[in-house]
C-alpha positions, 0 to 999 in steps of 0.5 A, spaced: 484 532 458 481 525 459 482 521 465 487 516 465 484 509 465 485 504 471 488 497 469 488 491 474 491 485 474 495 480 479 502 482 480 501 489 477 506 494 479 504 501 480 506 508 481 501 511 486 501 519 487 495 523 491 495 530 493 492 534 498 485 538 496 487 544 492 495 542 494 493 543 501 497 539 507 494 532 508 498 531 514 499 537 520 504 534 525 508 527 526 502 524 529 498 524 523 505 522 519 505 516 524 498 515 522 499 515 515 504 509 516 500 505 520 494 506 515 499 504 509 501 498 513 493 496 515 492 497 507 498 492 505 495 487 510 488 487 508 489 487 501 496 483 501 500 489 497 507 489 497 511 496 497 517 497 494 518 505 496 514 510 499 515 517 501 510 522 505 510 529 504 506 535 507 501 535 501 502 529 497 505 522 497 508 517 493 508 509 493 511 504 488 507 498 490 505 491 487 498 488 488 499 480 488 491 480 487 488 485 482 485 490 487 488 497 486 481 500 486 478 497 492 485 498 496 486 505 494 478 506 496 479 503 503 486 507 504 484 514 502 477 514 505 480 511 512 486 516 512 481 522 510 476 519 516 482 519 521 485 526 519 478 529 519 476 526 526 483 528 529 483 535 527 475 536 527 475 537 519 470 535 514 470 534 507 475 532 502 482 531 504 485 529 497 484 533 491 481 529 485 483 522 483 489 519 485 494 517 479 496 510 478 501 509 473 503 502 471 510 500 471 514 495 468 518 490 472 522 486 468 524 482 475 516 479 475 517 474 470 521 469 475 527 470 478 530 477 480 533 482 476 535 489 474 529 493 472 530 500 469 523 502 470 522 500 477 529 502 480 528 509 477 522 510 480 524 507 487 530 513 486 525 518 484 521 517 490 526 516 495 529 523 492 523 527 493 525 530 500 531 533 496 527 535 490 523 539 495 530 542 498 529 539 505 535 535 504 541 536 500 546 530 501 551 534 505 549 537 512 542 535 511 542 528 508 536 523 506 537 519 512 535 525 516 528 525 513 524 520 517 518 519 513 520 515 507 521 507 506 529 509 505 529 511 513 523 506 515 526 500 511 532 501 506 537 503 511 535 498 516 536 491 517 531 486 515 528 484 521 527 491 523 523 493 517 515 493 516 513 486 513 509 489 507 516 492 505 520 488 500 526 492 500 530 486 499 527 485 492 529 493 491 536 491 493 536 485 488 533 490 483 539 495 483 544 489 484 546 491 491 546 486 497 542 487 503 548 487 508 551 493 512 555 495 507 550 494 501 545 498 505 551 504 506 553 503 499 545 504 497 544 510 501 551 513 499 549 513 492 542 517 493 546 522 497 551 524 492 545 524 487 541 529 492 547 533 492 547 536 485 545 543 484 539 541 479 534 539 484 528 539 478 532 533 475 533 529 481 531 522 480 528 524 473 530 518 469 530 518 461 529 511 459 529 509 451 527 517 450 521 516 455 521 521 461 519 519 468 517 526 470 512 527 463 510 520 464 507 522 471 504 528 468 500 525 462 502 518 461 498 511 464 505 507 464 512 507 465 515 502 461 518 499 454 514 499 448 514 492 449 510 492 455 505 497 453 504 492 447 503 487 452 498 491 456 494 493 450 494 486 447 491 484 454 486 490 455 485 492 448 478 491 446 476 495 453 482 500 452 479 507 450 483 513 453 477 518 452 473 513 457 472 515 464 471 508 466 476 503 470 479 498 466 479 491 469 481 484 468 475 479 468 478 476 474 476 482 478 469 480 477 470 476 483 470 479 489 477 478 492 475 481 499 469 476 500 473 470 498 478 472 503 473 473 508 470 466 507 476 463 507 478 466 514 471 463 517 473 456 514 479 457 517 476 459 524 471 453 524 477 448 523 481 452 529 476 452 534 473 445 531 466 448 531 461 448 525 459 454 522 452 455 525 456 454 532 461 459 531 456 464 529 452 464 536 452 469 541 454 467 547 456 471 553 463 472 554 465 468 548 470 471 544 471 466 538 466 470 534 469 477 535 476 474 534 473 472 527 470 479 526 477 482 528 481 478 523 476 479 517 476 486 518 484 486 519 486 482 513 480 483 508 477 489 504 470 487 506 466 493 510 462 493 517 456 492 513 458 485 510 461 483 517 454 484 520 450 480 516 455 474 515 457 474 522 450 475 525 452 482 529 445 485 528 448 492 525 454 495 522 455 499 528 455 493 532 460 490 528 464 496 528 464 496 536 465 488 536 472 489 532 474 495 536 472 492 543 476 485 541 482 489 539 482 493 546 482 486 550 489 485 553 492 478 551 492 475 558 484 476 558 483 471 552 483 464 552 488 460 550 485 458 543 483 465 542 490 467 543 493 462 539 488 464 533 490 471 534 497 470 533 496 465 527 499 467 520 497 466 513 490 465 515 485 463 509 
């Protein structure tokens, strides 16, 4: 069977699915599960991803995400490599955590053209993801309800007030897509609808929608998009010359020729020069006790997709290992021990 192509463009919406190697577990306890959520949050900050829904099961996960920049491949490479490395270190394992290639299916989002509105395909996907614990028999909508399963965006975002949600979750948009209000009563209504669905007997059908004779489940197995024929035609019109279902190469828009990670990192350096009122050559100097260069390295590592080797070369940090150590040590410094200007820099939002 040919591999599904990767199509990337700005503000694309995807359903991402990855399973454990040989369908074995990818998490072993709640510490691992918390690490998954933390790594997902770091992914969203570094690559500016927005998450409509997610669920973590023992041997796989689902994401419904929007990528404001055309960086699906870079983001997933960072995410799966980082999480695999962290699991392996914690459990003294070695080798692959995930089995084969992750699936990334394009999803039609009718709300993306300006203004929000009901999206048949995206809403069906959000429901499908949130109902995963019910399909697995872990909840039943009765005594064991969906809100009792703690490892999904339903419990981390959709039943919480906006202020208590992770900033990378776009649950308010999700409510708009369903035509619900992001209020106490609206959130209660949203949850009640899902629990009623979870209580049905046919678990295999939970959240598996039929839209215009297209089946979500069959799309997950064999398809490359979840949307209307019009959506498919638009994608093919844009990428048609490169599109070949038998081709293993990733399909990328011409805008991807530009390295988004390095562009972001350079903007952070420029912002740091303005903040610290220094010329770049002064900022890059090694001065004992001066944490300004370290603070720049820390923010670049946190908010862009560049690696330690790039940091080492660009910020004159000697080696990849030294760059990694610089970021790690700065992260551990208590805020009270930082100068006022470094504390201010650390708290700045939307840098670059």
